[in-house]
N, C-alpha and C positions, 0 to 999 in steps of 0.2 A: 459607751465606747469610746467617747474622747476623755472623758474623765481616767480610764483605764491607761490609755495612749500617753496623757499628761502625767502620770504616775510612773509610766515605765523612765519617760524622758531625762527623771530626776534620779534614775538610779544609775550609781556612778561603775559597782562593779561588771564588767562586761557578761561574764558566765551568768549572773543570776540576768542581768536585762536579757542575755538569749533565751534561759528560760521562762521570762515572764512573758514575750512573746510567743515564743513556742505551745505555752499555753493556752494564751489569749486565739492565736490562730484556731488551736482542736475544738476550741470551747464557740468558735461562731462557722465553722464551716458550713451548716445549716444556713447564714443569713448571708445573703451575695452581697449586701453593701455594708454589713461589716465587715467580708473578706477586704474588698475592694480599698476601703478606709484603711486598714492595716498592710496593704500592700506599697499602699502610696507612700504611708509612714515611713515602712523601712528603707525606699526606694531615695524619696526624695530628701531625708531628713538629714542632714550630717551627724547628729549626736546618734545615731544608733552605730552606723559606722560599716565599712563594706561586707566585713567577713559575718556579720551577723544578718546582713541584707541578702545574701546570699544564700546563708543557710535557712531562713524563711521563706524565701521560694523558690527552693529546692524542696522542702516539706511542703510547700503546695502542690508543686506538680507532681508529686508522689503521692499526695492526698487526690488529687485528679485524675490519675493515671489507675489507682486502685479505685475510683469511682466512690470516695468517700463521700464524695457529692454525687447523691443520687438521680437528682432533676437535671437530663442531658441541657435542655434550656439554658439552666443555670449555671452549667459547669462551659458552655460555650463562651456566654456572657462577661462569663469570669476569668475564662485563657483570651479574648480579644480585648479586654479594657486592662490584663495586667501587661499583655504587647506593646500597647499603647501608652501606658505607664513606663515601661523599660526602655522604651525605644532611643529617649535621651542619653540613655546610659547603655544601650546596649553591648557598648564594648566590655563593659564589668560583669554585665550579667548574660553573656553569651552564651554558655551552656544551658542558663535557664531556658533561654530566649528559646534555643535551638528546640530544647523538648515540646515548650510549650505548640511550635510554631507545627511540629510533626502533630499533636493531637490536632490543630486547627485545622490541619491539611486532612485530616480523618473525617472532621465533621461536614470538610464543606464536600469533597469526597464521596460521603454518606446520602446527599443532598444534589449529586453528580452537579455542582458548579466545578466544571474540569479546570475552566480558566482562573478562577480565584485558587483552587486547591493549589494550583502549578504556581501560583505568583505569591504564595505563602510559603510556598518549600524553595522558591530562586531567592529571598531570602538570606536563608541560608549559606554560610562562605566557610566551607571546610579548612579552605588553605588558609585563613587568614582566626582561623576560631582556636580559642583558646585551651579545648580538647582537640586531643589528636585522634584523628580520624584516620582508621586505615583504609587499602585501596579499595576492600569490597564494600567498606560503607557509602565513600565516594560515588562507586558505581551502582548502589542500589538505590542512592538517593536521584542520582541525573538519570537513571531508569525510570523512577518513578517520575521525576518532572516529562521525560520524555513521552511516558505514555498518558499523559494528563494532556498534555497540550494537542498530543493526536487526535486525542478524545475529541477535541476542538478543530482541528486542521489546520493547526496551528504551526505546520511543517516547517517555517521558516526561521523561526525562533527556537523549536525545536533542533533543528539542524545545528545548532551552536552547541548543546546539551550533549547530543548523538556523537559528534566530534570527541569532547572531554570523555564519555563513556569508553570508546574505542581506544582508550588510552589506558583503561582498567581489567579489561574482560580479560587479558591473560591470568591476571591476579586471583581469580576465583573459582573453585571447583562445584560450586552450586550449580546445581545441572538446571533447577528450578529456573535459577536467573541467567544461565548462559539461553534457555531458551525463549526466555521472556525479550532479552536484549535481541536474539535473532529474531522474534517475531518485531520489533521496535524498526531492526533492520529492513527487513519486506514495507512495511508501511511507510519508510522514510522511500525507499525505490520506488513504492505506490502513487504516495504523493508526487514526488521529483518526477512524474511520467517516465520514470526508467524500468517501464514496465516486463521488459523482459526480464531482467536482472530480479525484479521483484518477484515474477511468474516461478522464478526458481529457489527463492527464497521459502515463500509458501508452500511449494512442493516440499521441499528438504521437511519443512516443519508437520505437514501432512504424512511424512511417513513416521514421525515418533510416535507409534500407536502405544508404544510400554511407557511412554510417559506422560503422554496428553487422555483428554477424555476421546471418547470416539465421536462426539458433535464438535470439539476442539477440531479435531485432526479431518472432518468435514468441511467444515469453513473454510479451513486453512485452503485444500485440495479446492473449493468454488472457487475462491479469491485466487489462487495460481491460474485456473484456468481463464476466469477475467480477465487477468493480466495478460497472459499469454494471446486471448483472441486481439487486445486492444495493441498490443508488440507492433512494431514495425514489421510489416512482412518482408518474408526473404529464409535464407538455409539457416539460418541458427532459429527463427520462429520456428521453424518446422520441425528442428527436431525436440522443442520443447511440444509443441502439441503433440508431438508421437509418445512423445513420456507419458503426457496425462490421458491420452486416447488410448494408449494399453493398462491404464491402471485400471482395475476392477471396479472400483468406488464408485469413478465416475460416471457410469451409468443411471445411479439413483439422484445426480445433482441437477438442480431447474435447468442447468447451462450448458447441458451434453448436448443438445441439441445444434448450439452453435458452434461447440467444440467439434463435432463431427462433422458440421460442415464444413470448416475451416480444414482441418486434418483432410476431409477427402476431396478437398479444392472445386466444392461445389460454389456454383455463385449464389453469394444469398440477395434475398428479397427484400425490398423494403417492411413488408409485415414484420419479417425475422427479426431485422432490426431494430425496429421498433418494440417488440414483444421482452430483445434482450435489452435493450435501453431504458427500460424500466427496473432493472435490477444494479442499472450503475450507481456509485456515490458522485456527490456532484464534483470532487475535483475530478473525475474520471470523464466528466461531460464536459469539461473545461474548453472554453471556445479556442480556436487555432487563427493567430495574426496572420495574413498573407503579407509580404514583400510588395513593395510595388513595382520589382521584376514582374513576380509572378502576377501581380494583378493586368500587368498590362497583358504579358504574354498569353493569360486565359480570357480577356475581354474577347467577346465575340464579335463577329465583321461578317458580312455579307458574303466576302471571299470565302469564309469559312465552312460559310453555310453549305450543308450537302445539299443540293436542289434537288435531287431523288428523293429524298426524306421531305420535303420542303412539297414537291409534286405530289407525292404519298401521303399528304397530311400528316406528319408524325411531329410532333410540336418537338422543339430543340429547347433545350433546359437553358437557362439564363444564368444560373449557378457558376460562378469561376473558382470554386474548389472545395477541397470539403470545412465545415465549420466545424468542426468539432473533433477530439481525439479518435472519437467510435467512428464517424466519418470517416476519416483517414485511413484507419484499420482495415474497414471495407471496402473501401474503392481499392486501396491497393491487394487486396486479398483477390479481387474480383477480377482486376487487370493480370495476376497471375494464372486466375483459373481461364482464365481468356488465352491466356502463353499455351496452356494446354487443350486446350479446343481448335485455335484457327493458327493457321499460316501466319495470318495477317490480316489486319482488321483499320479501317480508317477512322482517321480522327472523330469524324462525325457518329459513327458508328460506334467504338467506344465510349465516346459525349453521351450518347443515347441511354449505352447500358448502365454509365455511371449516374447518370441523371446532372451532367455538368457539361459547360459547353463545350465543343473541340479544340478550342485552345486550351482549356485547363486539364481536357483526357492528356491531350498531349505533353503539357507542363509535366504531369505526374508521372507519365510513361519516361518520360528523358530526365527526368531526377533519378528513378526506379534502376535505370539504365546504369548513369551515371555512378551508383552508390554499390553495384555490384549484387544487386537482386532483383535485377531481370535480364535474361538474356536475349539480345535484340536489338535492332536499329531502325532508325529512323528516316525515313523518304520525305522530305519537306514539300517535295516538288508535286509528287503523287497525292501529297496527304496520307502515307501509310505507315503503318506500325508493323514491323516486319518482326515475328516472334523465331527463337533458333531454340532447337531441342538443348537439354541438359546435357554437359559433357558427362566423360563414363566418370571419373572421381567427384561428380558435383556432388556436394552433401544433401541439398535440396531431394535430390532424384533419390536418396538411399532413405530420407528423413523416417518412413515406415520400418526402418529397420529389417527388410526385407534381402538386404546384401547384394552382391555381385550376381547378375544370370550371364550365362556364357551362353549367348547365342553367335554362331555365324552369320554373316548376312552377307549375300552377295554387292561387290561392288559394280552399281549401276552406272556410278556417273551422275543420276540425277539424287538430288539430295530429300527432296520433297516427296518424291516416290518412295523412295525410302525409309522416311518417315511413314507414310501411310499404310505400307509393308510393316513396318514396327508395329503400328497400332491395332492393327491387322492381328498380327500373331498373338499379340498382348491376348485380344480380345477370347480369341479363339481358346487359350490358352488359360483364361478365367473359366470360360464355359465348361470345359472340361475336366476342371478344379471344382465347380460347384456339382455337377453331374456325380461324380466320383461319392463326393459327400453324401449326397441323396442315396446311393446304393447304398453306401456304409449304415446308412440309417435303416433303409429298409425302405424307403421313401416312394422309389423306382426300379421294376424288375430289369436285371439286367438283360432278358428277351428282348422287351419294349426296344430298348434303345438299339439293340444290334439289327431289330428289323428295322 
């Protein structure tokens, strides 16, 4: 090999020299060491010239792409060593280096080395390349980098490429690329703890039944339910829960029980939370940092402790607030559930239900009231949280999509009596509806009801 390279160095006609190097490369494609020697010679030796060097490296890239070298390990080693040789002169061999990086990323991705594949692709600079990149090619590259980074949950670095991709998404009509970008959007919102936004994007993807496999649609729907459960309690989340609950496919998913509990405003017990927690990914179990003011407000003192509960032997929790995103979501949901059951509740009573200190329960309720996610007011003298019923146009009260019910009520001047009468009327209407359905299905005889 050294002798052949020395002979080519003495050739003065460039055309003959180029043909000589091409023939030498073709004859030695099966020999990895010889291929590397040829690459090093054409890149580092001045007598070869840039034109011939680019041509020989391009021929090598084509041979690697067409798998003229059948051994995968040999191809991988050649790509890696060639990139190292080209690095000092990467500006001169930019197009060839880009093609080699794309091939190297394929190898790393096949080995599930997501970070390594992403870093190889990050070395490609479309804006400063000698090759002219179309907007769609840039978008495809950025989306691939985002997808690889998100596999390793490195959403902070992925965000930089996500912002670049948003500039080019309108430049493509490729539906597969558009759906991949929407999935990246959903996952970015998920990692950024924008759970309500993530739930909407996941649900939108799950509805693309004609373009995605059934399994992919179900996975997207399951992710939408998980994100909706983790979203902050309030009217917007209630709308999302209603949409997911009405989806017939949701009943077959593992997290359907949690969705049902959330939608029907049932209080969620610790055992149910632990079961759901096992299905979450690490970023969805991130710890929540409490501010100094919240810690101070949540600290339990003797004055906060309900003496009745202490006399009854009920243990008072020492937790000063939710520790994870899931904790916060469940606690806020349980507070909303309490508002549908009780007219008022003591700080200690709510703290016992949420397994936090009375001060922490007050802090959570106060924040929800301030943000408009809970209707009520706090009596700090009596240590009571008073719940108010939803207004007629409250979106949360209509989350089930049942619409307005026109009911004429007598003005008694007693708001809590009025609320109690309203609850009795709703219960009676629900019982009548159930009985009617039983009669229609022939499960109950009308004569028995009349009797």
